[in-house]
TORRO-54340 format. One record per atom (N, C-alpha, C, CB): x, y, z. Coordinates in steps of 0.05 Angstrom, whole numbers, padded with zeros to 5 digits, always signed. Glycine has a CB too. Layout:
<recs>
XYZ ...
</recs>
This chain:
<recs>
+00418-00196+00169 +00446-00202+00187 +00456-00185+00197 +00468-00213+00176 +00475-00196+00222 +00489-00181+00253 +00517-00167+00224 +00507-00217+00293 +00527-00143+00227 +00560-00146+00217 +00580-00175+00238 +00579-00106+00227 +00570-00168+00257 +00591-00192+00282 +00564-00207+00291 +00614-00172+00319 +00586-00221+00301 +00574-00256+00328 +00582-00249+00347 +00588-00293+00328 +00568-00238+00367 +00560-00231+00399 +00580-00255+00414 +00521-00236+00406 +00598-00255+00405 +00608-00277+00417 +00599-00282+00442 +00633-00277+00418 +00610-00266+00471 +00605-00262+00501 +00574-00254+00496 +00627-00238+00518 +00546-00253+00486 +00524-00258+00489 +00514-00283+00490 +00515-00248+00475 +00529-00306+00464 +00527-00335+00458 +00528-00345+00486 +00550-00347+00438 +00552-00349+00486 +00567-00352+00512 +00562-00348+00553 +00586-00333+00503 +00544-00322+00545 +00531-00318+00566 +00503-00338+00573 +00526-00292+00564 +00499-00343+00549 +00470-00351+00544 +00479-00383+00546 +00452-00338+00511 +00496-00400+00539 +00491-00429+00542 +00506-00426+00570 +00503-00452+00516 +00514-00403+00585 +00527-00419+00613 +00503-00418+00624 +00553-00403+00634 +00482-00399+00623 +00459-00388+00638 +00439-00426+00636 +00440-00351+00617 +00442-00436+00611 +00430-00444+00606 +00436-00476+00617 +00427-00434+00584 +00464-00483+00624 +00477-00495+00646 +00470-00496+00668 +00494-00489+00650 +00468-00471+00671 +00460-00472+00704 +00433-00478+00717 +00465-00446+00715 +00421-00470+00696 +00395-00469+00705 +00380-00507+00695 +00377-00436+00686 +00395-00527+00685 +00401-00552+00683 +00406-00565+00703 +00417-00556+00668 +00429-00555+00713 +00427-00570+00740 +00426-00547+00760 +00454-00592+00746 +00438-00556+00786 +00432-00546+00812 +00444-00525+00827 +00433-00564+00826 +00464-00515+00796 +00497-00499+00812 +00469-00468+00812 +00545-00494+00777 +00454-00477+00795 +00452-00432+00797 +00434-00435+00829 +00420-00405+00756 +00413-00451+00837 +00414-00456+00867 +00437-00454+00886 +00406-00480+00870 +00463-00459+00882 +00477-00472+00900 +00504-00433+00906 +00492-00511+00881 +00496-00429+00871 +00513-00407+00864 +00492-00384+00897 +00509-00395+00819 +00473-00385+00892 +00459-00367+00906 +00458-00375+00938 +00433-00366+00892 +00455-00387+00941 +00456-00409+00972 +00481-00390+00974 +00462-00454+00972 +00507-00395+00960 +00541-00388+00976 +00535-00362+00965 +00578-00407+00964 +00523-00346+00946 +00524-00317+00949 +00511-00306+00978 +00507-00306+00924 +00503-00316+00982 +00482-00306+01010 +00500-00312+01040 +00446-00331+01012 +00512-00329+01033 +00527-00346+01062 +00558-00326+01057 +00533-00394+01059 +00560-00321+01040 +00581-00298+01032 +00571-00265+01044 +00583-00298+00994 +00551-00259+01022 +00545-00233+01047 +00545-00233+01073 +00522-00224+01047 +00533-00252+01082 +00517-00259+01118 +00543-00265+01137 +00492-00296+01119 +00561-00283+01120 +00594-00276+01137 +00611-00278+01138 +00602-00279+01150 +00605-00268+01110 +00637-00261+01095 +00660-00269+01092 +00648-00245+01100 +00652-00298+01097 +00673-00312+01084 +00666-00334+01069 +00690-00320+01101 +00689-00346+01070 +00681-00375+01050 +00678-00403+01068 +00709-00383+01026 +00659-00421+01063 +00665-00439+01079 +00672-00463+01060 +00644-00442+01100 +00700-00484+01069 +00702-00492+01047 +00689-00526+01045 +00733-00486+01041 +00660-00528+01054 +00639-00544+01052 +00614-00528+01039 +00633-00554+01080 +00620-00510+01030 +00594-00501+01014 +00611-00494+00973 +00577-00460+01038 +00633-00504+00974 +00652-00510+00948 +00632-00521+00940 +00680-00526+00947 +00631-00514+00914 +00608-00541+00891 +00635-00548+00879 +00575-00527+00856 +00634-00580+00865 +00645-00592+00847 +00630-00603+00831 +00659-00607+00855 +00640-00594+00804 +00622-00618+00789 +00624-00639+00788 +00619-00618+00769 +00604-00659+00780 +00603-00687+00777 +00615-00689+00744 +00569-00700+00784 +00614-00715+00759 +00630-00724+00718 +00601-00724+00703 +00650-00771+00711 +00577-00725+00704 +00556-00721+00688 +00556-00687+00683 +00530-00734+00703 +00567-00675+00703 +00557-00645+00692 +00590-00636+00676 +00544-00619+00727 +00611-00653+00678 +00631-00644+00665 +00627-00643+00635 +00652-00657+00672 +00611-00672+00634 +00604-00676+00601 +00588-00667+00590 +00599-00698+00592 +00577-00653+00608 +00553-00639+00593 +00567-00603+00588 +00519-00641+00619 +00580-00607+00613 +00604-00580+00596 +00617-00579+00581 +00622-00569+00605 +00621-00591+00575 +00637-00608+00560 +00632-00610+00524 +00632-00636+00575 +00602-00622+00521 +00585-00619+00503 +00575-00590+00492 +00566-00634+00512 +00574-00583+00514 +00557-00551+00512 +00582-00529+00497 +00546-00535+00554 +00609-00535+00503 +00626-00517+00497 +00634-00527+00466 +00649-00515+00520 +00637-00548+00458 +00647-00555+00422 +00616-00552+00410 +00664-00596+00413 +00589-00558+00432 +00560-00539+00397 +00575-00515+00398 +00510-00528+00404 +00582-00491+00417 +00576-00472+00417 +00601-00461+00399 +00569-00466+00442 +00622-00476+00408 +00639-00465+00386 +00631-00478+00358 +00671-00471+00391 +00628-00498+00353 +00607-00501+00328 +00591-00480+00320 +00589-00521+00331 +00577-00488+00335 +00555-00462+00319 +00574-00427+00308 +00524-00450+00353 +00582-00406+00337 +00606-00397+00335 +00608-00393+00293 +00629-00422+00354 +00622-00422+00293 +00641-00427+00269 +00631-00422+00247 +00649-00452+00265 +00600-00433+00250 +00587-00430+00226 +00564-00411+00222 +00579-00451+00221 +00567-00400+00238 +00550-00365+00237 +00566-00341+00230 +00538-00355+00268 +00589-00350+00232 +00614-00334+00226 +00617-00335+00197 +00642-00344+00240 +00618-00365+00188 +00616-00369+00158 +00591-00358+00144 +00618-00397+00151 +00568-00374+00148 +00544-00360+00142 +00545-00330+00132 +00529-00361+00165 +00548-00316+00154 +00548-00286+00155 +00570-00276+00122 +00566-00276+00193 +00593-00288+00133 +00617-00273+00107 +00600-00296+00077 +00670-00285+00116 +00582-00309+00085 +00577-00313+00051 +00556-00295+00051 +00567-00345+00038 +00530-00295+00068 +00518-00268+00068 +00525-00254+00052 +00518-00255+00087 +00537-00239+00071 +00556-00215+00062 +00564-00209+00033 +00582-00220+00075 +00576-00234+00019 +00590-00238-00004 +00576-00246-00027 +00607-00256+00001 +00540-00251-00022 +00525-00248-00029 +00515-00229-00041 +00519-00254-00018 +00505-00212-00012 +00497-00186-00017 +00517-00165-00034 +00493-00176+00010 +00535-00174-00035 +00552-00159-00055 +00547-00157-00084 +00577-00168-00054 +00542-00197-00077 +00533-00192-00109 +00513-00180-00126 +00530-00211-00117 +00497-00182-00102 +00460-00177-00120 +00465-00152-00119 +00422-00185-00102 +00493-00129-00102 +00474-00105-00103 +00494-00092-00130 +00471-00082-00068 +00515-00119-00146 +00519-00106-00179 +00499-00115-00191 +00545-00115-00199 +00484-00145-00193 +00453-00140-00206 +00435-00120-00204 +00437-00157-00198 +00434-00120-00179 +00408-00091-00182 +00427-00071-00193 +00391-00075-00147 +00457-00063-00192 +00466-00041-00212 +00468-00045-00239 +00489-00033-00207 +00465-00064-00245 +00465-00076-00274 +00432-00065-00285 +00469-00115-00272 +00413-00082-00275 +00375-00075-00272 +00371-00057-00271 +00357-00083-00252 +00375-00041-00261 +00378-00025-00263 +00390+00004-00282 +00381-00033-00251 +00407-00001-00291 +00411+00022-00323 +00395+00006-00345 +00452+00026-00337 +00395-00024-00333 +00368-00029-00358 +00344-00017-00360 +00358-00054-00360 +00341-00020-00336 +00317-00011-00328 +00309+00018-00342 +00318-00009-00297 +00334+00037-00352 +00337+00069-00360 +00334+00064-00374 +00355+00087-00360 +00346+00045-00395 +00339+00037-00424 +00303+00037-00432 +00352+00002-00428 +00301+00056-00450 +00269+00055-00462 +00263+00046-00482 +00256+00076-00466 +00283+00022-00491 +00289+00008-00512 +00276-00026-00504 +00322+00011-00517 +00289-00028-00475 +00290-00043-00467 +00250-00057-00445 +00318-00034-00457 +00253-00080-00444 +00228-00082-00422 +00239-00111-00399 +00189-00091-00443 +00238-00095-00379 +00247-00118-00351 +00232-00132-00336 +00259-00107-00330 +00220-00147-00340 +00201-00163-00320 +00219-00186-00316 +00168-00172-00334 +00179-00208-00309 +00195-00224-00296 +00166-00260-00316 +00197-00213-00247 +00187-00280-00311 +00174-00307-00335 +00154-00298-00323 +00180-00345-00336 +00127-00314-00340 +00099-00327-00335 +00104-00337-00305 +00091-00354-00357 +00122-00372-00314 +00130-00385-00297 +00150-00392-00287 +00123-00397-00299 +00156-00394-00252 +00194-00396-00246 +00189-00373-00233 +00222-00394-00274 +00210-00369-00229 +00232-00335-00221 +00250-00332-00241 +00255-00335-00190 +00263-00310-00243 +00282-00299-00261 +00275-00260-00272 +00280-00324-00288 +00291-00263-00293 +00291-00239-00300 +00287-00243-00330 +00315-00226-00290 +00275-00221-00338 +00275-00229-00371 +00281-00197-00385 +00237-00245-00383 +00291-00197-00406 +00298-00173-00421 +00293-00173-00451 +00325-00169-00417 +00275-00163-00456 +00254-00160-00484 +00255-00128-00487 +00215-00173-00480 +00249-00129-00509 +00253-00099-00530 +00230-00096-00531 +00267-00097-00563 +00227-00070-00522 +00207-00060-00517 +00175-00056-00537 +00219-00039-00510 +00186-00050-00570 +00177-00064-00587 +00158-00083-00590 +00191-00069-00593 +00173-00110-00587 +00162-00130-00582 +00143-00139-00564 +00175-00141-00581 +00144-00125-00536 +00126-00119-00517 +00110-00104-00525 +00133-00113-00497 +00112-00086-00542 +00083-00073-00545 +00072-00094-00571 +00083-00034-00554 +00085-00087-00588 +00068-00098-00603 +00053-00136-00597 +00085-00093-00630 +00063-00147-00573 +00044-00175-00563 +00029-00164-00552 +00053-00198-00544 +00029-00138-00537 +00004-00124-00519 -00020-00125-00534 +00008-00093-00511 -00009-00101-00547 -00033-00090-00579 -00052-00117-00587 -00009-00081-00617 -00032-00137-00598 -00051-00164-00615 -00074-00183-00592 -00022-00191-00628 -00070-00174-00562 -00077-00177-00543 -00092-00177-00553 -00073-00168-00524 -00108-00137-00541 -00117-00124-00542 -00136-00111-00566 -00103-00116-00533 -00125-00121-00584 -00141-00120-00611 -00159-00137-00615 -00127-00122-00633 -00160-00142-00601 -00191-00165-00602 -00228-00151-00596 -00185-00194-00569 -00224-00149-00607 -00262-00125-00601 -00277-00136-00597 -00281-00109-00623 -00279-00160-00593 -00300-00187-00578 -00298-00187-00555 -00296-00218-00582 -00269-00179-00535 -00276-00180-00507 -00255-00156-00497 -00273-00212-00492 -00243-00125-00516 -00238-00102-00500 -00247-00092-00519 -00213-00093-00489 -00255-00066-00523 -00269-00044-00521 -00246-00011-00517 -00290-00053-00495 -00243-00002-00525 -00219+00026-00524 -00247+00055-00512 -00199+00036-00574 -00239+00059-00483 -00258+00082-00472 -00242+00105-00476 -00267+00080-00441 -00253+00132-00477 -00238+00152-00491 -00248+00173-00460 -00251+00162-00530 -00260+00157-00441 -00258+00176-00410 -00258+00168-00394 -00273+00194-00402 -00251+00163-00359 -00247+00149-00347 -00267+00145-00333 -00229+00153-00339 -00289+00112-00333 -00300+00114-00322 -00309+00105-00281 -00308+00110-00340 -00289+00118-00278 -00288+00101-00242 -00292+00117-00226 -00262+00087-00229 -00297+00148-00226 -00312+00161-00209 -00349+00151-00203 -00308+00190-00222 -00359+00144-00240 -00371+00133-00242 -00377+00114-00228 -00370+00133-00256 -00378+00099-00235 -00377+00065-00230 -00366+00055-00203 -00356+00050-00252 -00356+00079-00185 -00356+00086-00160 -00378+00085-00152 -00346+00106-00155 -00395+00106-00160 -00413+00124-00145 -00438+00106-00155 -00412+00161-00154 -00439+00095-00171 -00459+00080-00172 -00461+00047-00162 -00464+00084-00197 -00440+00039-00152 -00428+00011-00135 -00439+00028-00107 -00384+00001-00137 -00429+00051-00102 -00431+00049-00075 -00466+00067-00064 -00399+00063-00063 -00477+00062-00084 -00512+00077-00086 -00528+00046-00075 -00527+00090-00132 -00514+00027-00089 -00526+00001-00095 -00521-00014-00064 -00509-00017-00125 -00488-00011-00048 -00484-00025-00035 -00500-00007-00009 -00455-00033-00037 -00504+00010-00018 -00518+00027+00016 -00548+00030+00017 -00507+00064+00022 -00560+00022-00012 -00593+00010-00012 -00590-00015+00010 -00607-00004-00049 -00581-00040-00013 -00574-00059+00009 -00569-00070+00029 -00568-00064+00011 -00548-00049+00040 -00546-00060+00076 -00568-00038+00085 -00508-00054+00098 -00588-00015+00078 -00593-00001+00092 -00623-00028+00096 -00591+00033+00081 -00623-00036+00070 -00657-00052+00072 -00652-00081+00083 -00676-00055+00034 -00620-00087+00104 -00614-00103+00105 -00610-00129+00090 -00621-00101+00116 -00607-00133+00066 -00593-00151+00042 -00572-00159+00046 -00589-00141+00018 -00557-00133+00056 -00522-00151+00064 -00511-00139+00087 -00494-00148+00038 -00490-00150+00101 -00492-00150+00126 -00467-00122+00137 -00487-00183+00137 -00463-00117+00146 -00446-00091+00162 -00419-00102+00154 -00450-00087+00202 -00404-00130+00144 -00377-00133+00140 -00374-00139+00110 -00365-00154+00158 -00407-00151+00095 -00398-00149+00067 -00401-00120+00055 -00413-00168+00051 -00410-00109+00063 -00409-00070+00056 -00391-00052+00063 -00430-00054+00070 -00365-00059+00086 -00345-00061+00079 -00329-00063+00079 -00343-00058+00074 -00326-00094+00067 -00301-00096+00046 -00315-00093+00019 -00282-00126+00047 -00343-00088+00010 -00339-00079-00010 -00343-00051-00034 -00345-00094-00013 -00343-00047-00004 -00346-00014-00004 -00323+00005-00023 -00342-00004+00029 -00317+00017-00038 -00294+00030-00055 -00290+00054-00045 -00299+00032-00084 -00260+00052-00036 -00255+00085-00032 -00235+00099-00047 -00248+00091-00006 -00235+00116-00050 -00208+00121-00065 -00199+00100-00090 -00183+00119-00043 -00225+00088-00118 -00215+00092-00128 -00190+00094-00150 -00220+00095-00120 -00170+00068-00159 -00156+00072-00200 -00158+00048-00214 -00117+00080-00205 -00153+00056-00243 -00161+00029-00257 -00146+00023-00247 -00164+00022-00282 -00157+00000-00257 -00137-00036-00257 -00107-00020-00277 -00161-00076-00286 -00085-00041-00270 -00066-00033-00293 -00059-00062-00296 -00038-00011-00287 -00059-00054-00330 -00051-00087-00348 -00026-00093-00360 -00070-00092-00375 -00017-00118-00363 +00021-00118-00354 +00023-00145-00380 +00035-00133-00306 +00037-00152-00382 +00046-00180-00403 +00070-00177-00389 +00047-00179-00443 +00057-00219-00378 +00086-00239-00367 +00096-00256-00395 +00076-00268-00335 +00113-00253-00398 +00126-00274-00427 +00123-00302-00419 +00164-00270-00435 +00118-00317-00443 +00111-00350-00435 +00143-00360-00444 +00079-00368-00456 +00164-00360-00428 +00188-00365-00439 +00192-00400-00438 +00211-00348-00422 +00166-00407-00439 +00179-00449-00454 +00158-00440-00475 +00168-00495-00429 +00140-00415-00492 +00138-00436-00504 +00143-00420-00536 +00110-00454-00495 +00145-00428-00556 +00147-00418-00582 +00139-00394-00585 +00133-00433-00599 +00160-00372-00588 +00144-00340-00595 +00149-00334-00567 +00104-00337-00606 +00153-00332-00554 +00145-00325-00524 +00124-00304-00519 +00169-00316-00510 +00096-00319-00515 +00074-00301-00529 +00073-00292-00494 +00040-00318-00551 +00064-00275-00486 +00058-00257-00461 +00023-00259-00454 +00069-00222-00467 +00036-00267-00422 -00002-00273-00417 +00004-00240-00405 -00020-00310-00384 -00028-00243-00413 -00043-00219-00394 -00054-00218-00366 -00067-00212-00406 -00039-00198-00351 -00043-00200-00318 -00061-00176-00323 -00012-00197-00294 -00081-00173-00303 -00089-00155-00299 -00092-00138-00264 -00108-00163-00312 -00080-00132-00255 -00074-00113-00237 -00101-00106-00221 -00062-00089-00253 -00119-00114-00197 -00138-00105-00202 -00133-00086-00168 -00163-00128-00212 -00122-00088-00153 -00123-00076-00130 -00119-00050-00124 -00109-00086-00119 -00141-00038-00114 -00149-00011-00117 -00164-00002-00130 -00135+00000-00122 -00179-00018-00152 -00204-00012-00165 -00220-00013-00147 -00213-00027-00184 -00249+00001-00170 -00274+00009-00153 -00292-00021-00148 -00295+00034-00171 -00291-00044-00159 -00292-00069-00149 -00272-00086-00142 -00304-00081-00164 -00253-00077-00132 -00240-00108-00127 -00252-00119-00104 -00207-00109-00123 -00258-00093-00075 -00273-00098-00049 -00296-00118-00051 -00283-00073-00038 -00311-00120-00068 -00331-00130-00080 -00331-00149-00089 -00338-00120-00092 -00305-00167-00108 -00296-00181-00116 -00303-00206-00093 -00272-00171-00124 -00286-00193-00075 -00268-00204-00054 -00296-00209-00035 -00241-00180-00041 -00308-00191-00026 -00340-00207-00014 -00360-00225-00035 -00364-00180-00004 -00367-00219-00048 -00369-00242-00076 -00356-00271-00068 -00347-00230-00106 -00327-00275-00067 -00315-00290-00068 -00324-00311-00043 -00292-00279-00072 -00324-00291-00024 -00321-00299+00002 -00351-00313+00016 -00309-00273+00017 -00369-00296+00007 -00408-00306+00001 -00400-00341-00027 -00436-00260-00029 -00398-00341-00042 -00396-00354-00064 -00383-00381-00053 -00380-00339-00087 -00371-00377-00037 -00351-00404-00038 -00368-00425-00009 -00307-00391-00028 -00375-00401+00008 -00388-00419+00033 -00415-00433+00010 -00402-00394+00068 -00421-00428-00015 -00455-00443-00022 -00439-00470-00043 -00486-00414-00047 -00436-00450-00062 -00422-00469-00081 -00401-00485-00079 -00415-00459-00097 -00401-00517-00094 -00384-00548-00080 -00384-00539-00108 -00395-00585-00062 -00357-00541-00113 -00344-00562-00137 -00330-00581-00138 -00332-00555-00153 -00330-00608-00144 -00327-00627-00141 -00301-00630-00152 -00346-00639-00148 -00303-00619-00187 -00279-00618-00204 -00263-00605-00189 -00280-00608-00231 -00257-00592-00186 -00232-00574-00176 -00218-00588-00150 -00244-00541-00167 -00183-00590-00164 -00164-00598-00135 -00151-00578-00125 -00142-00619-00139 -00145-00587-00105 -00138-00574-00090 -00111-00554-00083 -00142-00588-00080 -00092-00571-00100 -00064-00577-00102 -00057-00603-00120 -00054-00581-00075 -00033-00609-00129 -00018-00628-00131 -00010-00652-00110 -00001-00616-00137 -00013-00641-00087 -00008-00674-00073 -00038-00681-00071 +00009-00677-00036 -00067-00659-00082 -00084-00675-00075 -00095-00684-00094 -00098-00666-00060 -00077-00676-00110 -00079-00690-00138 -00072-00730-00141 -00053-00671-00159 -00044-00725-00127 -00026-00748-00112 -00038-00774-00108 -00019-00739-00085 -00060-00751-00090 -00068-00771-00073 -00105-00783-00081 -00063-00756-00040 -00115-00771-00103 -00134-00788-00114 -00120-00807-00131 -00154-00772-00130 -00105-00812-00151 -00090-00822-00162 -00078-00840-00155 -00079-00812-00168 -00070-00845-00135 -00060-00873-00109 -00089-00878-00105 -00040-00863-00072 -00106-00871-00091 -00147-00878-00087 -00149-00900-00104 -00176-00850-00100 -00150-00884-00136 -00150-00912-00151 -00156-00935-00161 -00144-00917-00150 -00174-00952-00164 -00164-00981-00165 -00148-00987-00185 -00183-00999-00166 -00137-01006-00186 -00121-01019-00201 -00134-01021-00233 -00116-01045-00185 -00152-01032-00238 -00177-01034-00265 -00157-01006-00278 -00224-01025-00254 -00161-00982-00259 -00148-00952-00285 -00132-00950-00300 -00138-00928-00277 -00120-00978-00285 -00091-00967-00300 -00088-00972-00335 -00064-00985-00285 -00117-00984-00340 -00121-00977-00365 -00129-00953-00386 -00132-00988-00366 -00130-00934-00366 -00144-00913-00392 -00108-00894-00388 -00189-00885-00378 -00124-00877-00398 -00096-00856-00402 -00115-00822-00397 -00076-00860-00445 -00094-00816-00390 -00097-00783-00379 -00087-00753-00388 -00084-00783-00356 -00104-00748-00398 -00098-00729-00428 -00107-00699-00402 -00130-00738-00469 -00085-00693-00413 -00086-00659-00402 -00104-00632-00425 -00046-00648-00400 -00110-00617-00430 -00115-00594-00444 -00105-00571-00431 -00140-00591-00448 -00094-00545-00444 -00091-00525-00452 -00105-00508-00455 -00085-00526-00464 -00126-00483-00445 -00142-00469-00447 -00126-00459-00465 -00154-00458-00428 -00134-00438-00488 -00118-00404-00486 -00133-00385-00483 -00102-00392-00512 -00126-00367-00469 -00136-00346-00462 -00160-00348-00449 -00137-00332-00481 -00159-00367-00421 -00175-00375-00412 -00208-00354-00391 -00156-00392-00400 -00184-00344-00380 -00212-00316-00365 -00225-00304-00387 -00196-00281-00345 -00215-00292-00407 -00219-00273-00433 -00233-00281-00446 -00199-00267-00449 -00239-00328-00444 -00260-00333-00461 -00288-00344-00444 -00250-00355-00482 -00286-00328-00426 -00313-00351-00394 -00325-00334-00416 -00319-00344-00343 -00357-00348-00430 -00379-00329-00427 -00381-00321-00405 -00403-00337-00434 -00388-00294-00400 -00402-00278-00378 -00423-00283-00373 -00404-00255-00379 -00439-00271-00395 -00467-00274-00387 -00485-00296-00376 -00479-00268-00405 -00464-00317-00394 -00493-00343-00388 -00470-00361-00362 -00505-00373-00431 -00451-00353-00351 -00442-00348-00322 -00456-00341-00305 -00426-00333-00319 -00459-00308-00310 -00472-00304-00294 -00499-00314-00290 -00470-00287-00295 -00510-00323-00306 -00540-00325-00307 -00539-00366-00300 -00556-00310-00346 -00512-00376-00294 -00509-00404-00276 -00518-00404-00249 -00480-00412-00273 -00497-00376-00239 -00501-00364-00217 -00526-00359-00198 -00493-00347-00223 -00538-00346-00212 -00563-00342-00209 -00583-00363-00212 -00567-00324-00223 -00593-00377-00227 -00597-00402-00228 -00600-00411-00206 -00581-00413-00240 -00569-00421-00194 -00562-00439-00169 -00570-00427-00157 -00539-00447-00160 -00573-00394-00146 -00575-00382-00118 -00600-00386-00118 -00566-00352-00112 -00618-00377-00130 -00649-00375-00134 -00670-00387-00137 -00652-00367-00147 -00653-00410-00163 -00669-00436-00160 -00664-00462-00147 -00673-00443-00182 -00648-00463-00141 -00635-00500-00139 -00622-00487-00118 -00612-00522-00168 -00613-00468-00100 -00602-00475-00074 -00622-00458-00049 -00567-00466-00075 -00627-00471-00034 -00633-00464-00007 -00619-00448+00016 -00636-00485+00002 -00617-00437+00032 -00639-00408+00022 -00625-00388+00010 -00655-00391+00047 -00645-00375+00000 -00639-00364-00036 -00633-00336-00018 -00674-00364-00070 -00606-00323-00029 -00597-00300-00013 -00621-00275-00010 -00570-00289-00027 -00619-00257+00006 -00640-00248+00022 -00642-00226-00008 -00632-00236+00061 -00621-00211-00016 -00630-00196-00038 -00641-00215-00058 -00609-00180-00049 -00658-00182-00076 -00672-00182-00108 -00655-00205-00122 -00668-00148-00128 -00667-00218-00139 -00653-00225-00160 -00628-00211-00176 -00670-00227-00174 -00643-00187-00186 -00628-00156-00198 -00610-00152-00183 -00644-00126-00199 -00616-00147-00163 -00585-00136-00149 -00565-00147-00146 -00583-00130-00126 -00561-00182-00150 -00540-00199-00133 -00526-00210-00168 -00558-00230-00105 -00551-00193-00189 -00544-00200-00230 -00525-00165-00229 -00594-00200-00265 -00535-00139-00214 -00516-00134-00219 -00490-00118-00201 -00524-00125-00238 -00495-00139-00174 -00461-00139-00170 -00445-00157-00178 -00452-00140-00145 -00450-00180-00192 -00440-00206-00203 -00429-00197-00228 -00461-00229-00207 -00436-00163-00245 -00435-00152-00271 -00406-00128-00257 -00474-00135-00285 -00419-00120-00247 -00398-00109-00231 -00372-00107-00227 -00400-00115-00216 -00374-00134-00228 -00351-00149-00213 -00335-00170-00243 -00369-00173-00183 -00347-00168-00259 -00341-00194-00283 -00346-00167-00303 -00369-00230-00288 -00364-00154-00320 -00365-00138-00345 -00357-00111-00340 -00392-00138-00357 -00360-00098-00319 -00363-00068-00313 -00322-00068-00301 -00399-00059-00281 -00309-00072-00319 -00283-00066-00308 -00259-00054-00323 -00274-00089-00299 -00251-00042-00317 -00241-00025-00349 -00206-00019-00329 -00270+00020-00362 -00176-00014-00350 -00158-00011-00337 -00139+00002-00356 -00151-00035-00325 -00120+00006-00347 -00096+00022-00365 -00076+00007-00375 -00081+00044-00350 
</recs>
């Protein structure tokens, strides 16, 4: 938002607009040319605005004044909001420096959530304590896994089993471990945390994007609804006889960590290599390795 409203520039633009929607601009050019050539003003060349042009000029003047006043009010309001925001930022910054508090955002919607650090760590430890889903690593496997994936991608590219675009998107460079954090579900009792794994920059992040792009063109799931608008449209298309049924919504606890990975990988492979045509050009075992890299072989801090 600019510190001041440039009235001269705004008025100049409106005048230029008025000149172009009428013939005043062309008349002015002719008038100035005659003045330079003859060094005098001919009374017949003096342009007088007609009724419609006067009305248009009056409307433009009114609109310009209204716009100027609204712009000034908006600018003043924005600077007032910015002043309040600076106070909030200063307050949040001071709270963030408190080692006993965690400043985060809610799982759904917008806002700021303050939690005791001890409660936050306790809830995160409870999530990670499930040995069936997580295991503690004593060494950072990033370099080892990155090198292993790179060797596989290079071999597949050299053998013509993946395209250069796939290889470029999937190849890892300067990888780092993922980052796990929790977002409080403030709409639920006891405010449990939803674990969120930030995988940007991990060794298998690009591979996951490349596989998603590849699989989305092959697999069609009719049970997936694009968004709430598509859901409403489908409900409206149902016959009246469907009104006797009831709709039930189920919530799955910890959906992603409860997905059976081995079974899911085998379902994908069976569809691609046994039920779908054409089959992928790479060997089944190589495709399985790529899927395992993106699903089973992930680590984080």
